[in-house]
Biopython code that builds the backbone (N, CA, C, O; Angstrom):
import numpy as np
from Bio.PDB.StructureBuilder import StructureBuilder

atoms = [
    (1, "MET", "N", (1.106, -1.027, -0.265)),
    (1, "MET", "CA", (-0.108, 0.001, 0.181)),
    (1, "MET", "C", (1.235, 1.081, 0.045)),
    (1, "MET", "O", (2.354, 0.916, 0.531)),
    (2, "ASP", "N", (0.730, 2.268, -0.798)),
    (2, "ASP", "CA", (1.240, 3.334, -1.138)),
    (2, "ASP", "C", (0.873, 4.284, 0.050)),
    (2, "ASP", "O", (-0.315, 4.122, 0.329)),
    (3, "TYR", "N", (1.583, 5.388, 0.995)),
    (3, "TYR", "CA", (0.852, 5.822, 1.349)),
    (3, "TYR", "C", (1.823, 7.426, 1.708)),
    (3, "TYR", "O", (3.018, 7.341, 1.426)),
    (4, "SER", "N", (1.445, 8.514, 2.170)),
    (4, "SER", "CA", (2.234, 9.534, 2.486)),
    (4, "SER", "C", (1.496, 10.245, 3.507)),
    (4, "SER", "O", (0.317, 9.928, 3.662)),
    (5, "VAL", "N", (2.030, 11.215, 4.278)),
    (5, "VAL", "CA", (1.394, 12.563, 5.428)),
    (5, "VAL", "C", (2.427, 13.137, 5.378)),
    (5, "VAL", "O", (3.494, 12.705, 5.814)),
    (6, "GLU", "N", (2.167, 14.651, 4.602)),
    (6, "GLU", "CA", (2.895, 15.745, 5.002)),
    (6, "GLU", "C", (2.176, 16.779, 5.312)),
    (6, "GLU", "O", (1.000, 16.891, 4.967)),
    (7, "GLU", "N", (2.940, 17.818, 6.133)),
    (7, "GLU", "CA", (2.692, 19.271, 6.058)),
    (7, "GLU", "C", (3.219, 20.090, 5.580)),
    (7, "GLU", "O", (4.244, 20.701, 5.884)),
    (8, "ILE", "N", (2.192, 20.200, 4.369)),
    (8, "ILE", "CA", (2.782, 21.126, 2.953)),
    (8, "ILE", "C", (2.591, 22.543, 3.025)),
    (8, "ILE", "O", (2.762, 23.227, 2.015)),
    (9, "GLN", "N", (2.195, 23.142, 4.310)),
    (9, "GLN", "CA", (2.198, 24.035, 4.760)),
    (9, "GLN", "C", (1.630, 24.577, 6.304)),
    (9, "GLN", "O", (0.809, 23.871, 6.891)),
    (10, "PRO", "N", (1.997, 25.561, 6.780)),
    (10, "PRO", "CA", (1.588, 25.222, 8.275)),
    (10, "PRO", "C", (-0.141, 25.188, 8.363)),
    (10, "PRO", "O", (-1.075, 25.924, 8.045)),
    (11, "ASN", "N", (0.037, 24.015, 8.923)),
    (11, "ASN", "CA", (-1.850, 23.880, 9.200)),
    (11, "ASN", "C", (-2.208, 23.286, 8.131)),
    (11, "ASN", "O", (-3.413, 23.441, 7.934)),
    (12, "VAL", "N", (-1.617, 22.581, 7.236)),
    (12, "VAL", "CA", (-2.151, 21.797, 5.493)),
    (12, "VAL", "C", (-1.507, 20.691, 5.946)),
    (12, "VAL", "O", (-0.450, 20.808, 6.567)),
    (13, "TRP", "N", (-2.042, 19.540, 5.701)),
    (13, "TRP", "CA", (-1.956, 18.331, 5.492)),
    (13, "TRP", "C", (-2.374, 18.039, 4.526)),
    (13, "TRP", "O", (-3.464, 18.500, 4.186)),
    (14, "ARG", "N", (-1.507, 16.951, 3.513)),
    (14, "ARG", "CA", (-1.887, 16.060, 2.626)),
    (14, "ARG", "C", (-1.759, 14.635, 2.928)),
    (14, "ARG", "O", (-0.650, 14.210, 3.252)),
    (15, "LEU", "N", (-2.801, 13.817, 2.856)),
    (15, "LEU", "CA", (-2.585, 12.403, 3.000)),
    (15, "LEU", "C", (-3.052, 11.662, 1.984)),
    (15, "LEU", "O", (-4.176, 11.643, 1.482)),
    (16, "GLN", "N", (-1.910, 10.946, 1.683)),
    (16, "GLN", "CA", (-2.283, 10.202, 0.320)),
    (16, "GLN", "C", (-2.198, 8.507, 0.574)),
    (16, "GLN", "O", (-1.063, 8.059, 0.737)),
    (17, "ILE", "N", (-3.258, 7.621, 0.612)),
    (17, "ILE", "CA", (-3.068, 6.423, 0.604)),
    (17, "ILE", "C", (-3.886, 5.598, -0.888)),
    (17, "ILE", "O", (-5.049, 5.685, -1.281)),
    (18, "ALA", "N", (-2.915, 4.953, -1.345)),
    (18, "ALA", "CA", (-3.657, 4.397, -2.360)),
    (18, "ALA", "C", (-3.637, 5.443, -3.582)),
    (18, "ALA", "O", (-2.621, 6.051, -3.918)),
    (19, "SER", "N", (-4.530, 5.537, -4.024)),
    (19, "SER", "CA", (-5.008, 6.086, -5.090)),
    (19, "SER", "C", (-6.238, 7.372, -4.029)),
    (19, "SER", "O", (-7.132, 7.931, -4.665)),
    (20, "ILE", "N", (-6.164, 7.517, -3.253)),
    (20, "ILE", "CA", (-7.036, 8.389, -2.428)),
    (20, "ILE", "C", (-5.912, 9.628, -1.798)),
    (20, "ILE", "O", (-4.941, 9.408, -1.074)),
    (21, "THR", "N", (-6.315, 10.774, -2.247)),
    (21, "THR", "CA", (-5.630, 12.250, -1.702)),
    (21, "THR", "C", (-6.623, 12.878, -0.798)),
    (21, "THR", "O", (-7.664, 13.083, -1.423)),
    (22, "ARG", "N", (-6.687, 13.226, 0.328)),
    (22, "ARG", "CA", (-7.156, 14.125, 1.311)),
    (22, "ARG", "C", (-6.398, 15.557, 1.549)),
    (22, "ARG", "O", (-5.178, 15.684, 1.657)),
    (23, "ILE", "N", (-7.303, 16.542, 1.605)),
    (23, "ILE", "CA", (-6.111, 17.522, 2.131)),
    (23, "ILE", "C", (-6.938, 18.065, 3.249)),
    (23, "ILE", "O", (-8.132, 18.162, 2.964)),
    (24, "ILE", "N", (-6.515, 18.537, 4.749)),
    (24, "ILE", "CA", (-6.745, 18.976, 5.740)),
    (24, "ILE", "C", (-6.075, 19.985, 6.007)),
    (24, "ILE", "O", (-4.848, 20.022, 5.908)),
    (25, "ARG", "N", (-6.995, 21.198, 6.485)),
    (25, "ARG", "CA", (-6.710, 22.606, 6.402)),
    (25, "ARG", "C", (-7.167, 23.485, 7.259)),
    (25, "ARG", "O", (-8.224, 23.892, 6.778)),
    (26, "TYR", "N", (-6.973, 23.987, 8.222)),
    (26, "TYR", "CA", (-7.068, 24.712, 9.672)),
    (26, "TYR", "C", (-7.754, 26.048, 8.623)),
    (26, "TYR", "O", (-7.221, 26.392, 7.568)),
    (27, "ARG", "N", (-9.067, 26.691, 9.208)),
    (27, "ARG", "CA", (-9.538, 27.435, 9.337)),
    (27, "ARG", "C", (-9.101, 28.678, 10.362)),
    (27, "ARG", "O", (-10.068, 28.882, 11.097)),
    (28, "ALA", "N", (-8.391, 29.266, 10.572)),
    (28, "ALA", "CA", (-7.832, 30.448, 11.618)),
    (28, "ALA", "C", (-9.020, 31.321, 11.979)),
    (28, "ALA", "O", (-9.586, 31.419, 13.068)),
    (29, "ASP", "N", (-9.300, 31.996, 10.717)),
    (29, "ASP", "CA", (-10.523, 33.025, 11.251)),
    (29, "ASP", "C", (-11.899, 32.780, 11.136)),
    (29, "ASP", "O", (-12.754, 33.606, 10.816)),
    (30, "SER", "N", (-12.110, 31.282, 11.489)),
    (30, "SER", "CA", (-13.666, 30.665, 11.487)),
    (30, "SER", "C", (-13.951, 31.183, 12.451)),
    (30, "SER", "O", (-13.035, 31.595, 13.163)),
    (31, "LYS", "N", (-15.477, 31.391, 12.909)),
    (31, "LYS", "CA", (-15.916, 31.314, 14.122)),
    (31, "LYS", "C", (-16.948, 29.775, 14.335)),
    (31, "LYS", "O", (-18.126, 29.722, 14.690)),
    (32, "THR", "N", (-16.159, 28.809, 14.029)),
    (32, "THR", "CA", (-16.876, 27.483, 14.465)),
    (32, "THR", "C", (-15.952, 26.722, 15.205)),
    (32, "THR", "O", (-14.764, 26.990, 15.381)),
    (33, "PHE", "N", (-16.837, 25.361, 15.796)),
    (33, "PHE", "CA", (-16.243, 24.505, 16.604)),
    (33, "PHE", "C", (-15.626, 23.511, 15.837)),
    (33, "PHE", "O", (-14.927, 22.729, 16.481)),
    (34, "ALA", "N", (-15.712, 23.315, 14.471)),
    (34, "ALA", "CA", (-15.051, 22.676, 13.574)),
    (34, "ALA", "C", (-14.411, 23.251, 12.529)),
    (34, "ALA", "O", (-14.912, 23.404, 11.415)),
    (35, "PRO", "N", (-13.083, 23.644, 12.923)),
    (35, "PRO", "CA", (-12.349, 24.715, 12.141)),
    (35, "PRO", "C", (-11.306, 23.943, 10.945)),
    (35, "PRO", "O", (-10.569, 24.376, 10.059)),
    (36, "TRP", "N", (-11.734, 22.374, 11.513)),
    (36, "TRP", "CA", (-10.651, 21.570, 10.517)),
    (36, "TRP", "C", (-11.337, 21.258, 9.031)),
    (36, "TRP", "O", (-12.338, 20.542, 9.060)),
    (37, "ASP", "N", (-10.803, 21.820, 7.518)),
    (37, "ASP", "CA", (-11.523, 20.949, 6.753)),
    (37, "ASP", "C", (-11.373, 19.906, 6.155)),
    (37, "ASP", "O", (-10.252, 20.134, 5.702)),
    (38, "ILE", "N", (-11.601, 19.025, 5.828)),
    (38, "ILE", "CA", (-11.209, 17.852, 4.408)),
    (38, "ILE", "C", (-11.825, 17.873, 3.390)),
    (38, "ILE", "O", (-13.009, 18.047, 3.104)),
    (39, "THR", "N", (-10.477, 17.585, 2.575)),
    (39, "THR", "CA", (-11.092, 18.349, 1.286)),
    (39, "THR", "C", (-10.415, 17.555, 0.242)),
    (39, "THR", "O", (-9.234, 17.227, 0.361)),
    (40, "THR", "N", (-11.129, 17.243, -0.765)),
    (40, "THR", "CA", (-10.629, 16.192, -1.819)),
    (40, "THR", "C", (-9.032, 17.028, -2.677)),
    (40, "THR", "O", (-8.838, 18.237, -2.551)),
    (41, "ALA", "N", (-8.297, 16.337, -3.294)),
    (41, "ALA", "CA", (-7.350, 17.161, -3.918)),
    (41, "ALA", "C", (-7.745, 18.297, -4.749)),
    (41, "ALA", "O", (-7.073, 19.327, -4.786)),
    (42, "GLU", "N", (-8.782, 18.138, -5.391)),
    (42, "GLU", "CA", (-9.344, 19.039, -5.988)),
    (42, "GLU", "C", (-10.025, 20.133, -5.084)),
    (42, "GLU", "O", (-10.747, 20.837, -5.789)),
    (43, "GLY", "N", (-10.038, 20.461, -3.941)),
    (43, "GLY", "CA", (-10.797, 21.243, -3.068)),
    (43, "GLY", "C", (-12.152, 21.076, -2.389)),
    (43, "GLY", "O", (-12.347, 21.722, -1.360)),
    (44, "GLN", "N", (-13.167, 20.228, -2.889)),
    (44, "GLN", "CA", (-13.848, 19.756, -2.980)),
    (44, "GLN", "C", (-14.197, 19.546, -1.131)),
    (44, "GLN", "O", (-13.716, 18.597, -0.511)),
    (45, "THR", "N", (-14.870, 20.340, -0.633)),
    (45, "THR", "CA", (-15.157, 19.973, 1.035)),
    (45, "THR", "C", (-15.860, 18.830, 1.391)),
    (45, "THR", "O", (-17.004, 18.794, 0.937)),
    (46, "LEU", "N", (-15.520, 17.907, 2.054)),
    (46, "LEU", "CA", (-16.191, 16.575, 2.360)),
    (46, "LEU", "C", (-16.639, 16.878, 3.603)),
    (46, "LEU", "O", (-17.865, 16.782, 3.645)),
    (47, "TRP", "N", (-16.146, 17.207, 4.643)),
    (47, "TRP", "CA", (-16.146, 17.210, 6.059)),
    (47, "TRP", "C", (-15.534, 18.469, 6.987)),
    (47, "TRP", "O", (-14.681, 19.150, 6.419)),
    (48, "SER", "N", (-15.864, 18.815, 8.260)),
    (48, "SER", "CA", (-15.046, 19.687, 9.180)),
    (48, "SER", "C", (-15.163, 19.081, 10.397)),
    (48, "SER", "O", (-16.194, 18.825, 11.018)),
    (49, "ALA", "N", (-13.712, 18.813, 10.768)),
    (49, "ALA", "CA", (-13.742, 18.432, 12.349)),
    (49, "ALA", "C", (-13.299, 19.130, 13.291)),
    (49, "ALA", "O", (-12.543, 20.077, 13.072)),
    (50, "SER", "N", (-13.565, 18.896, 14.114)),
    (50, "SER", "CA", (-13.122, 19.736, 15.500)),
    (50, "SER", "C", (-11.526, 19.941, 15.520)),
    (50, "SER", "O", (-11.116, 21.097, 15.624)),
    (51, "SER", "N", (-10.555, 18.832, 15.420)),
    (51, "SER", "CA", (-9.595, 18.509, 15.849)),
    (51, "SER", "C", (-8.479, 17.963, 14.748)),
    (51, "SER", "O", (-8.719, 16.965, 14.067)),
    (52, "LEU", "N", (-7.796, 18.372, 14.685)),
    (52, "LEU", "CA", (-6.646, 17.844, 13.536)),
    (52, "LEU", "C", (-6.840, 15.929, 13.713)),
    (52, "LEU", "O", (-7.062, 15.056, 12.874)),
    (53, "GLU", "N", (-6.635, 15.888, 15.156)),
    (53, "GLU", "CA", (-6.540, 13.987, 14.775)),
    (53, "GLU", "C", (-8.113, 13.688, 14.888)),
    (53, "GLU", "O", (-8.241, 12.528, 14.494)),
    (54, "SER", "N", (-9.251, 14.153, 15.212)),
    (54, "SER", "CA", (-10.647, 13.893, 15.054)),
    (54, "SER", "C", (-10.522, 13.679, 12.940)),
    (54, "SER", "O", (-10.831, 12.633, 12.367)),
    (55, "ALA", "N", (-10.051, 14.858, 12.275)),
    (55, "ALA", "CA", (-10.069, 14.670, 11.058)),
    (55, "ALA", "C", (-9.614, 13.500, 10.270)),
    (55, "ALA", "O", (-10.279, 12.982, 9.374)),
    (56, "PHE", "N", (-8.172, 13.029, 10.748)),
    (56, "PHE", "CA", (-7.420, 11.816, 10.938)),
    (56, "PHE", "C", (-8.426, 10.413, 10.567)),
    (56, "PHE", "O", (-8.551, 9.836, 9.487)),
    (57, "ARG", "N", (-8.977, 10.164, 11.698)),
    (57, "ARG", "CA", (-9.879, 9.291, 12.420)),
    (57, "ARG", "C", (-11.400, 9.725, 11.434)),
    (57, "ARG", "O", (-12.350, 8.942, 11.463)),
    (58, "TRP", "N", (-11.465, 10.808, 10.740)),
    (58, "TRP", "CA", (-12.456, 10.580, 10.066)),
    (58, "TRP", "C", (-11.989, 10.205, 8.337)),
    (58, "TRP", "O", (-12.739, 9.848, 7.428)),
    (59, "ILE", "N", (-10.772, 10.392, 8.305)),
    (59, "ILE", "CA", (-10.588, 9.318, 6.976)),
    (59, "ILE", "C", (-10.096, 8.578, 7.092)),
    (59, "ILE", "O", (-9.785, 8.117, 5.993)),
    (60, "GLN", "N", (-9.584, 7.797, 8.206)),
    (60, "GLN", "CA", (-9.818, 6.506, 8.841)),
    (60, "GLN", "C", (-11.028, 5.546, 8.385)),
    (60, "GLN", "O", (-11.076, 4.387, 7.973)),
    (61, "ALA", "N", (-11.935, 6.498, 8.632)),
    (61, "ALA", "CA", (-13.361, 5.675, 8.674)),
    (61, "ALA", "C", (-13.625, 5.290, 7.305)),
    (61, "ALA", "O", (-13.854, 4.156, 6.885)),
    (62, "ARG", "N", (-13.559, 6.466, 6.610)),
    (62, "ARG", "CA", (-14.165, 6.477, 5.388)),
    (62, "ARG", "C", (-13.124, 5.409, 4.521)),
    (62, "ARG", "O", (-13.506, 4.516, 3.765)),
    (63, "THR", "N", (-11.861, 5.722, 4.813)),
    (63, "THR", "CA", (-11.193, 4.685, 3.424)),
    (63, "THR", "C", (-10.678, 3.073, 4.079)),
    (63, "THR", "O", (-10.189, 2.145, 3.434)),
    (64, "GLY", "N", (-10.975, 3.125, 5.535)),
    (64, "GLY", "CA", (-10.879, 1.528, 6.026)),
    (64, "GLY", "C", (-9.320, 1.391, 5.969)),
    (64, "GLY", "O", (-8.824, 0.269, 6.077)),
    (65, "TYR", "N", (-8.492, 2.556, 5.793)),
    (65, "TYR", "CA", (-6.983, 2.721, 5.694)),
    (65, "TYR", "C", (-6.679, 3.180, 7.190)),
    (65, "TYR", "O", (-7.431, 3.963, 7.771)),
    (66, "PRO", "N", (-5.689, 2.720, 7.701)),
    (66, "PRO", "CA", (-5.060, 3.171, 9.316)),
    (66, "PRO", "C", (-4.648, 4.505, 9.020)),
    (66, "PRO", "O", (-3.451, 4.792, 9.009)),
    (67, "ALA", "N", (-5.461, 5.269, 8.801)),
    (67, "ALA", "CA", (-4.719, 6.924, 8.967)),
    (67, "ALA", "C", (-4.048, 7.861, 9.740)),
    (67, "ALA", "O", (-3.315, 8.810, 9.460)),
    (68, "GLU", "N", (-4.559, 7.268, 11.026)),
    (68, "GLU", "CA", (-4.136, 7.960, 12.336)),
    (68, "GLU", "C", (-2.708, 7.508, 12.572)),
    (68, "GLU", "O", (-1.862, 8.253, 13.067)),
    (69, "PRO", "N", (-2.430, 6.027, 12.130)),
    (69, "PRO", "CA", (-0.841, 6.058, 12.875)),
    (69, "PRO", "C", (-0.003, 6.712, 11.464)),
    (69, "PRO", "O", (1.157, 7.005, 11.754)),
    (70, "LEU", "N", (-0.258, 6.910, 10.438)),
    (70, "LEU", "CA", (0.629, 7.885, 9.600)),
    (70, "LEU", "C", (0.387, 8.946, 10.226)),
    (70, "LEU", "O", (1.473, 9.322, 10.666)),
    (71, "PHE", "N", (-0.387, 9.636, 10.518)),
    (71, "PHE", "CA", (-0.424, 11.033, 11.322)),
    (71, "PHE", "C", (0.549, 11.005, 12.636)),
    (71, "PHE", "O", (1.280, 11.955, 12.916)),
    (72, "ALA", "N", (0.496, 10.172, 13.172)),
    (72, "ALA", "CA", (1.251, 10.008, 14.541)),
    (72, "ALA", "C", (2.997, 9.817, 14.221)),
    (72, "ALA", "O", (3.852, 10.230, 15.004)),
    (73, "GLN", "N", (3.384, 8.930, 12.584)),
    (73, "GLN", "CA", (4.271, 9.128, 12.035)),
    (73, "GLN", "C", (4.813, 10.168, 11.726)),
    (73, "GLN", "O", (5.914, 10.432, 12.211)),
    (74, "ALA", "N", (4.184, 11.042, 10.832)),
    (74, "ALA", "CA", (4.370, 12.328, 10.458)),
    (74, "ALA", "C", (4.915, 13.640, 11.794)),
    (74, "ALA", "O", (5.827, 14.465, 11.738)),
    (75, "LEU", "N", (4.063, 13.396, 12.727)),
    (75, "LEU", "CA", (4.322, 14.453, 13.721)),
    (75, "LEU", "C", (5.565, 14.102, 14.548)),
    (75, "LEU", "O", (6.205, 14.976, 15.132)),
    (76, "LEU", "N", (5.936, 12.622, 14.591)),
    (76, "LEU", "CA", (7.210, 12.174, 14.645)),
    (76, "LEU", "C", (8.158, 13.109, 14.067)),
    (76, "LEU", "O", (8.894, 13.995, 14.502)),
    (77, "GLU", "N", (7.923, 12.678, 13.100)),
    (77, "GLU", "CA", (9.200, 13.061, 11.934)),
    (77, "GLU", "C", (9.200, 14.660, 11.909)),
    (77, "GLU", "O", (10.225, 15.316, 11.724)),
    (78, "ARG", "N", (8.155, 15.114, 12.079)),
    (78, "ARG", "CA", (8.023, 16.653, 12.087)),
    (78, "ARG", "C", (8.655, 17.533, 13.510)),
    (78, "ARG", "O", (9.225, 18.623, 13.468)),
    (79, "GLY", "N", (8.426, 16.886, 14.474)),
    (79, "GLY", "CA", (9.004, 16.935, 15.692)),
    (79, "GLY", "C", (10.353, 16.771, 15.896)),
    (79, "GLY", "O", (11.017, 17.473, 16.659)),
    (80, "SER", "N", (10.809, 15.786, 15.178)),
    (80, "SER", "CA", (12.619, 15.322, 14.967)),
    (80, "SER", "C", (12.823, 16.818, 14.431)),
    (80, "SER", "O", (13.200, 17.645, 15.262)),
    (81, "SER", "N", (12.616, 17.214, 13.177)),
    (81, "SER", "CA", (13.162, 17.869, 12.558)),
    (81, "SER", "C", (13.337, 19.383, 13.015)),
    (81, "SER", "O", (14.265, 20.128, 12.698)),
    (82, "THR", "N", (11.951, 19.761, 14.051)),
    (82, "THR", "CA", (11.790, 20.776, 14.461)),
    (82, "THR", "C", (12.626, 21.334, 15.329)),
    (82, "THR", "O", (13.109, 22.464, 15.404)),
    (83, "GLU", "N", (12.759, 20.054, 16.189)),
    (83, "GLU", "CA", (14.071, 20.063, 17.625)),
    (83, "GLU", "C", (15.015, 20.710, 16.985)),
    (83, "GLU", "O", (15.376, 21.845, 17.294)),
    (84, "SER", "N", (15.633, 19.830, 15.752)),
    (84, "SER", "CA", (17.121, 20.162, 15.595)),
    (84, "SER", "C", (17.451, 21.839, 15.028)),
    (84, "SER", "O", (18.447, 22.563, 15.008)),
    (85, "GLU", "N", (15.562, 22.006, 14.468)),
    (85, "GLU", "CA", (15.934, 23.589, 13.817)),
    (85, "GLU", "C", (16.119, 24.007, 15.211)),
    (85, "GLU", "O", (17.286, 23.887, 15.584)),
    (86, "ARG", "N", (15.357, 24.434, 16.030)),
    (86, "ARG", "CA", (14.853, 24.727, 17.020)),
    (86, "ARG", "C", (16.384, 25.181, 18.149)),
    (86, "ARG", "O", (16.592, 26.175, 18.845)),
    (87, "LEU", "N", (17.288, 23.815, 17.866)),
    (87, "LEU", "CA", (18.459, 24.013, 18.606)),
    (87, "LEU", "C", (19.492, 24.906, 18.111)),
    (87, "LEU", "O", (20.425, 25.326, 18.795)),
    (88, "LYS", "N", (19.214, 25.258, 16.509)),
    (88, "LYS", "CA", (20.199, 25.734, 16.069)),
    (88, "LYS", "C", (19.801, 27.319, 15.889)),
    (88, "LYS", "O", (20.623, 28.188, 15.599)),
    (89, "VAL", "N", (18.535, 27.525, 16.089)),
    (89, "VAL", "CA", (18.106, 28.938, 16.278)),
    (89, "VAL", "C", (18.617, 30.089, 17.165)),
    (89, "VAL", "O", (18.892, 31.247, 16.852)),
    (90, "PRO", "N", (18.679, 29.371, 18.531)),
    (90, "PRO", "CA", (19.029, 30.437, 19.223)),
    (90, "PRO", "C", (20.180, 30.951, 19.638)),
    (90, "PRO", "O", (20.217, 31.846, 20.483)),
    (91, "ASP", "N", (21.465, 30.326, 18.964)),
    (91, "ASP", "CA", (22.867, 30.697, 18.540)),
    (91, "ASP", "C", (22.479, 31.781, 17.774)),
    (91, "ASP", "O", (22.725, 32.950, 18.072)),
    (92, "GLU", "N", (21.733, 31.328, 16.559)),
    (92, "GLU", "CA", (22.105, 32.305, 15.247)),
    (92, "GLU", "C", (21.445, 33.756, 15.649)),
    (92, "GLU", "O", (21.787, 34.853, 15.208)),
    (93, "ALA", "N", (20.204, 33.418, 16.791)),
    (93, "ALA", "CA", (19.643, 34.896, 16.683)),
    (93, "ALA", "C", (20.087, 35.949, 18.044)),
    (93, "ALA", "O", (19.758, 37.124, 18.204)),
    (94, "THR", "N", (20.747, 35.279, 18.731)),
    (94, "THR", "CA", (21.642, 36.185, 19.815)),
    (94, "THR", "C", (22.878, 36.281, 19.299)),
    (94, "THR", "O", (23.557, 37.064, 19.963)),
    (95, "GLY", "N", (23.417, 35.839, 18.446)),
    (95, "GLY", "CA", (24.625, 36.554, 17.628)),
    (95, "GLY", "C", (25.529, 35.704, 18.455)),
    (95, "GLY", "O", (26.604, 36.274, 18.639)),
    (96, "ILE", "N", (25.451, 34.545, 19.006)),
    (96, "ILE", "CA", (26.863, 33.709, 19.650)),
    (96, "ILE", "C", (27.462, 33.019, 18.938)),
    (96, "ILE", "O", (26.883, 32.221, 18.201)),
    (97, "GLU", "N", (29.015, 33.168, 18.980)),
    (97, "GLU", "CA", (29.547, 32.357, 17.952)),
    (97, "GLU", "C", (30.078, 31.099, 18.733)),
    (97, "GLU", "O", (30.128, 31.081, 19.963)),
    (98, "ALA", "N", (30.492, 29.993, 17.894)),
    (98, "ALA", "CA", (31.395, 28.928, 18.472)),
    (98, "ALA", "C", (32.477, 28.934, 19.567)),
    (98, "ALA", "O", (32.853, 28.111, 20.402)),
    (99, "SER", "N", (32.875, 30.355, 19.187)),
    (99, "SER", "CA", (34.207, 30.382, 20.234)),
    (99, "SER", "C", (33.792, 30.969, 21.490)),
    (99, "SER", "O", (34.434, 30.778, 22.523)),
    (100, "GLN", "N", (32.571, 31.791, 21.434)),
    (100, "GLN", "CA", (31.991, 32.083, 22.599)),
    (100, "GLN", "C", (31.540, 30.998, 23.388)),
    (100, "GLN", "O", (31.734, 30.875, 24.598)),
    (101, "ARG", "N", (30.760, 30.004, 22.445)),
    (101, "ARG", "CA", (30.428, 28.905, 23.555)),
    (101, "ARG", "C", (30.863, 27.938, 24.023)),
    (101, "ARG", "O", (30.289, 27.061, 24.669)),
    (102, "ALA", "N", (32.244, 28.067, 23.629)),
    (102, "ALA", "CA", (33.056, 27.253, 23.819)),
    (102, "ALA", "C", (33.836, 27.639, 25.082)),
    (102, "ALA", "O", (34.456, 26.842, 25.786)),
    (103, "LEU", "N", (33.745, 28.780, 25.253)),
    (103, "LEU", "CA", (34.212, 29.637, 26.744)),
    (103, "LEU", "C", (33.467, 29.511, 27.546)),
    (103, "LEU", "O", (33.822, 29.372, 28.717)),
    (104, "GLY", "N", (32.490, 29.516, 27.261)),
    (104, "GLY", "CA", (31.016, 29.301, 28.435)),
    (104, "GLY", "C", (30.287, 30.656, 28.521)),
    (104, "GLY", "O", (29.337, 30.852, 29.278)),
    (105, "HIS", "N", (30.771, 31.510, 27.744)),
    (105, "HIS", "CA", (30.154, 32.760, 27.581)),
    (105, "HIS", "C", (28.703, 32.978, 26.978)),
    (105, "HIS", "O", (28.242, 34.115, 26.873)),
]
sb = StructureBuilder()
sb.init_structure("model")
sb.init_model(0)
sb.init_chain("A")
sb.init_seg("    ")
for serial, (resi, resn, name, xyz) in enumerate(atoms, 1):
    if name == "N":
        sb.init_residue(resn, " ", resi, " ")
    sb.init_atom(name, np.array(xyz, "f"), 0.0, 1.0, " ", f" {name:<3s}", serial, name[0])
structure = sb.get_structure()
């Protein structure tokens, strides 16, 4: 089974399972209890969910494929890359050079 889950923009996820593609997008300016839209690849809205996890569970229920574990895997991969980026940013932002860090300053 071919599948992938990726965050293509902040708060926009693309889920591909076999020949099925779903996009999950957060509507930040919406005044609703279900701000996560699930759409087809063409943009047709299929459902709105109250959380990102709920959106993945909805897709899993409709496709019969285990989407939620794929989401967890994508979050872990995203978390590990974000962690390494976050560790680099403070030094660059404060202008601390390697020689100063070595001296403990």
